[in-house]
Structure formats: structure tokens, C-alpha cells
N, C-alpha and C positions, 0 to 999 in steps of 0.2 A: 154461645161460646165466648163472645166478647165480655158478657157480664161475668162469666166464671173467671176469666183472666183478670178482670178488674178487681173482683173480690179477692182473688189470691194475692194480687199485688198489694191491695189494701191491708190484708192480714199480715203480709210480710213486713210492711212498713211500720205498722203499729206495734209490732213485736221487736222492733230494732232497739238496741242499746248503744250508747255512745260514751266514750271516755270523758269528753268535755263538750261544752257548748259549741266550740269551733268545729269539732268533728261533725256535730249535728248539722251545722250550717253547710259544711262542705258536701255532706250527703244530699241535703235538700237542693243545693245549687246544682249538683250533678244531675239529680233527678229532673230538675226544671229544664236543664239544657236539652235532655232527651225529649221532653214534652213540648218545648217551645215557648217557655215564659221565663221572665226574669224574677229574681228574688230580692227582697229588701228586709233588713233587720228591723224589727219593730219593738214590741213591748218587752220590758225586762223587770223581773221581780227580784228583790234582795231579801236576805234574812232579817230578823228583827234588829240585829246589831249593824246592819248595812255593811257587812264585811265580806259577804259571799253572795254571788248570784245563784238563785235557786230555780229560776224559770226563764226561758227564752222563747220568744214568738217570732217566727220567720213567716213572711207573707209574700204573696204575689206583688210585684211592683205596681200593679194597677189597683191595689187595695185602697180603700178610702176615697175621698173626694177633695178636690182643690178648694182651699178656704175661700170664702166669698170675697175677702179683701184683695186676694190675688187675682180672682176672676175679674173684678172691677178694673184693676190695673191693666190686665191683658186686653180688655175691651178697648181701652184708650190707645193701644199701640197700633201702628200701621200694619205690622205683621205679627199678630198674637200667636203665642205658642199653642200647639195642639193640646187638647185635653187628654191626659194620659191616665188619670185615676178615675176609674168607673165603678168603684165599690166592689171589686172582685173579692169573693169570700174565701178563696183558696189560702190555706195556711198550714204550717207545721208548728206545734207547740211541744217543747220538750221541757222536762222538769228533772231536778236532781233528787235521786234517792240516797239520802245520807247514810242509810244502813249499809249499802254496798258501794257507795261512791261512784255510781254510774248514773247516766242520764237516760230516761225512758220517754217514749212518745206519749204525751198526755192527750193530745188532740191532733187530728189530721183531717183536713177537708181538701178534696181534690176536684172541686167544682169551680169552673171559670165562667164568667158572664161575658167573655170577649173572645175573639178569634185568637188562636195560638199561632206562633210563628212557624213557618215551614222548616224542615230539618236543615236546609242549607243556609238559613238566615238566623237561626236561634243563637249561633255563636256571636252574633253582633249585638245581642241584647246586653244591657248595662252590666249585670252581675257576672256575665260570662266573658267579659273583655278584660284583658290585662296585658301589660308590656313586660316581658320577661327581662331578667338582668342582662342576658346576652343581647337581646334586642335593643335595650337601652344603650349598651356599650356601642353597638353598631350605629345607632342613631346619632350619638354624640360624635363618633368618629367621622361620619359623613357630614354632619353639620359644621364641625370645626374645619373640615376641608373646603367649606364654602358652598356646599350643595344646598339648595333651597328645600324647605320642608315638604312641599308638595312633590318634589322630585324624589326625596327620600322615601316617601310612602310608595311611589311608583316602583322604586327599586325593590322595596320589601315585597310588594305585590308580585313582582316577577320572580323573586327568590323563593317565595313560599308557594307559588303556583295559583294565585287567585286572591281576590279581595277577601273572601270568606275564610281563607287559610291563614291570614296574617295574625289574627287573634285580637286585633284592636282596630279602631277606625282612625281616619285622618284627624278628627277632632281630638282623640286621645293623644296623638303624636304632637299636635300643636300645644296641648296643655302640658305635656311632659317637657317640651322644649322651654316653655315659659317658666315652669317651676325650676328647671335646671339652671336657667339664666339667673333667676332670683337667688338660688343657693350660691352660685359663683360670686355674685355681687355681695351677698351677705358675708361670705367667708373672707373676701379680700377687702370688704367695706369700701371706703372712699379711694383707697390706693388703686383698686381695680379700675375704677372710673377714670382716674387720672392717667393711668397707664394706657387705657383704651384711647383717650384723647391724644396722648402723646404719639401713639401709633398713627392716628389720623393726621397729625401734624407732619409726621415723617413722609406720608404719602402725598400730602397737599401742603406745599410750602406757605400758602396763604391762609391755611386753617389757623384760627385764633382761639386761644382759650386762656383763662386765668382763674385762679382759685384763691380763697382766703381761708386760713385756719386760725383757731384760737391758741392760747398758750399751751394747751395739752395736745395739740395736733389734730383736733377734731375739725372736720370740714364745716365751715361757716357760710361760704358762698362760692359759687361756681358760675362761670359764663363761657359760652362757646358759640362760634359761628364759622361757617365754611366759606369758600370762595363765592359760591352762588349767593349766599346771604349778603356778602359785602357788595357784590355787583347790584343786587336788587335794591339795597339801601341807597347806593349812590344814585340809582335811577328813579326810585319811587319813595325815597325816605322823607318826603315833605311832611307826611302825616304818619305818625306811629301810634299803634294801639298796644297797650300792654296791661295785664292784670295778673293777679296771683290766686285765682279761684281754683287752680288745679293743684292737686296734692299727689305726691308719690305714695304708692301703696304701703311700702314697708316702713319708711322713716317719717312719713307725713310731712316732708319738707315741701314748701310751696314751689311749684314750677312757674316761672315767669317768662312766657314767650313774648317776643317783640315781633309784631306782625304789621303788615300794611296791605295795600291793594295795587296791582299793576295796571297797565293800560287796557287789559281785558276785564278789569274789575274782578280778577281772581286774587285770592289771598296768597301773599308771599311772606316768608319768614325771614326776618332780619337777624335773628339770634335767639338764644334761649339761656335762661339763668335759673339757678337754684339757690335759695337763701334759707338760712336756719330760723331767722326771726323776721317778722313783718314789721320792722321798725324803721325809723328815719335813717339810721346809720347804715343798715343793710341796703336800703334802696339807693342811698347816695353812692355807696360803693359800686352797686350794680350799674347805675346810670353812668358813672365815670368810666368804668371799664368798657361799657357799650360805646361810649363816645371815643375812647382811646382806640378801639378796634376800627372805628369808622373815621379815622383821621380828623377828629374834632368837629365833624359835621353835626350841627344841631338841627332837629326837626323844626318845622314851622309850627306844627300843631301836634299836641299829644292828647290822646283819648284814653281815659282810665275808668275804673269802676267807682271813683270818688273816695278811695281810701285816703285818710288824712295824712298818714305817713308818706304815701306816694306824692300827695300834693306838695308837702314840704320839701321832699327830695327834688322834685321837678323845679321848684322855685330856686333851689340852691344850685343845681347843676345846669339846668336849662332856663335861666331867668327870662330870656326873651321869647321862649316858646309859649304859644297859647294853649292853655289846659282846658279840656272839655270833658264832660261826663258822657259815657257811651250811651247809644240809643236804647240798648237792652235794659240798662238800669233805669233810664228815664221812664221806659215803659212800665217797669216794675213799680216805681214810685207812683206812676199814674194809676195803676190798678189798685194799689194799697190805699191811696189817699183821695181818689175821686171816684164816686160811685154813681155818677150820672153819665150814661152812655153817650148822650148828645155832646156833653162837655168834652168827654174823652175824644170823640171823633173830631171835633173842631180843634182840639189841642194838637192832635197828630198832624194837622196841616202844617204847623210850624216846624215839625220834625222832618217831614218827608217831601213837602212841596219844593220845587225848584223855581225860584223867582228872584227878582232883584231885592236888594236890602231895603230900599224905600217901600216896596210893596209889602214885605214882611212886617216892617215897622207900622205901616198903616193898618194891616190886619190885626196886629198885636194890640194896638190901641182900641180898635173896635171890640176885640175880645174882652179887654179889660172893662170897657164901659158896659158891654152886654151882660156880663156875669158879675159885675161889681167886685172885681178882683182887687185885693189890696196890693200895693206896689211890692211889698216884701214877698 
């Protein structure tokens, strides 16, 4: 009886006709929801002039295999992602019949080599999840009101009567909020950021920020720090670490955090800056504004990544501060330039051992003589 039902279902599907490729996808995705699997858009064929799609292939999301280069990357991770692609053969292939302007089923395979999701969980598979316009409006309304994202999802769960009734997962909600925030910033550009910082200043009288623009009003530099940053710098600002290895996603502007360590050896932030160009003028401006915010207190020691523009700016703004290269970059130079593990191990002694200056100088001289190191 089951075989007869499957045969009838197969015959019904292969005789289907669709107005366009999207209608074919919607049909297969709805079919997949009932069966307990997710759908992915796969191969596409065009006509000879590459002006019209003539064939579409929709597959089970577990079709194919993960590429070897990605498998190797995952092995190195502490928490590698689960293998999701297992070579499932299930698919629906539809093609365009130009004579009638309709799409027909060219190939249909309904065999899976993996377990299918139970009916109550199928709606959480990737191709069946979506946030409706009404839900998006509600999320934005709650988020603007100051409700945190995990609480918003709990409210939605209660409203719809269960996790599986919401229609999307908490990860989808977080992703939507992230994209929505990006769109707001893009629409208002730099003015939105400045308005946001001004609002912080209204709530916190000690909140400090300054920005720099060019002749056309484009944002060239920005620095900000709050009360806690100022207090931390006053107490722990003898040593400051800063670099510009971080980039913002949309505008690719270098983010320059000023950080240090407190009495518990925990990282503390003294302030953050954004600059448009990694040149001497930008760094000089940033360091001067940082110093202004902290009532002209200069650090005793500064640690950077060795950028030449940074070095010049430090010598101009903080001429009496000692400038050093950070341990991570020294390690990188060690790996790139020294290929003897014994030499590397002995060199690391000078980086991490805690001892008196005289003892370090003595060990350094022995190291020079042992490996015949040139003074330079």
C-alpha cells in the first residue's frame, strides 16, 4: 500500500507544470517541509545568448560534500562545525518548455541517505525559516524600546505558542538585528554615529568624543571614551597598547583601540578611535585627542605593532614615552626568520622570563656568543 502511495505521489510530481522557476522552488520547498528536509538552490543553465534561464536544479541541503580545504580548517578549530553535507541524491530538476512558456519536471529523485526531521522540527530547517514583515516590525519596536534580543525571542515564543511556531530561530533574530543596524548606519552615515555619541554624552557628562572631517564633510577621524575608560587610564595608564589591525566591515576604516592591563592582569579599554588613513597625520591627531581626553597624562611605555607611521606619531606627541614592539609581532618575526626550534626556545626566554636587568644582559651576551649573532 505504501509503495502504491509513493508511486502515485511520484507520478503526480513529475507531471507538474510551473509558471516560472520560483514557483517550482516554492512547490519543492513546501514538499520538503512535509517530508522533513531542507532545500538548496543548485545548478542553473542558460540559453546560448545567456539571456534566459532554461533549467533549474533544486537539491536537498545535505547534497554534496564539504570541500577538503574547509575540512582541514575545521579540524584545527577547538569546536569544529558538524558535517552537514553527506552526498544526499534527492533533487528536483525543472526545465523551460519554450513552446508553451511553462516549466516541466525533467528529473525527480526522492531518495535520502540520512534521517529526516520529525514533523515538529522540520519548520526549523534553513529553507523553511523566515521572518515576516510584521515580525520584523515587532522586533524593531521592541529593540528600540531597549529590550534585549534574547528577551525579544522569548516574547515571540510566548506570543506564537512555542519555539516551533515562531517560524525562525534566535540566530535568525540576531542576524536580522545586525543587518538592520548596518542599514541604519549606512543610511545616516557618519552623522548617525556622531548623533549616537552625542546622546551618550547627554547621559554621561564625562563621556568624551571628538571627530575630524575633511573639506567636503567626510569623516576622517573619530575618538571616544567613557567615564570608566578615563578612570582606568588614570589608574593603569602607565603602559598603553594600541594598533590598527582591526577593520570595520562596511567602510574598511581602521579601528584603533587603546588598551592596558589592570591589577588583576585583565584587559581594560582606555578609549577607541577610527581613522580614514594610516598615516602620520592621522595618528598624531588621534594621540593628541587621546591625551586631551586624559588631561595631558602621557604613558610611560607604549606597545604597538611596529607601524612606521605610529612610531613617528609617538615620537611627536609622546616624546618621553618608551616605544616597544608587542610580543605577538615579535613571535611572528621569530617564526618567519628563525627556523631552528632550539634557538626559538632560547630566544623566548628574553621575552617571558622575569628577572633583573643584569641577569637578562648576562644571558643575552651568552646567547650572542653561543649562536654567533651579529650585533645588528
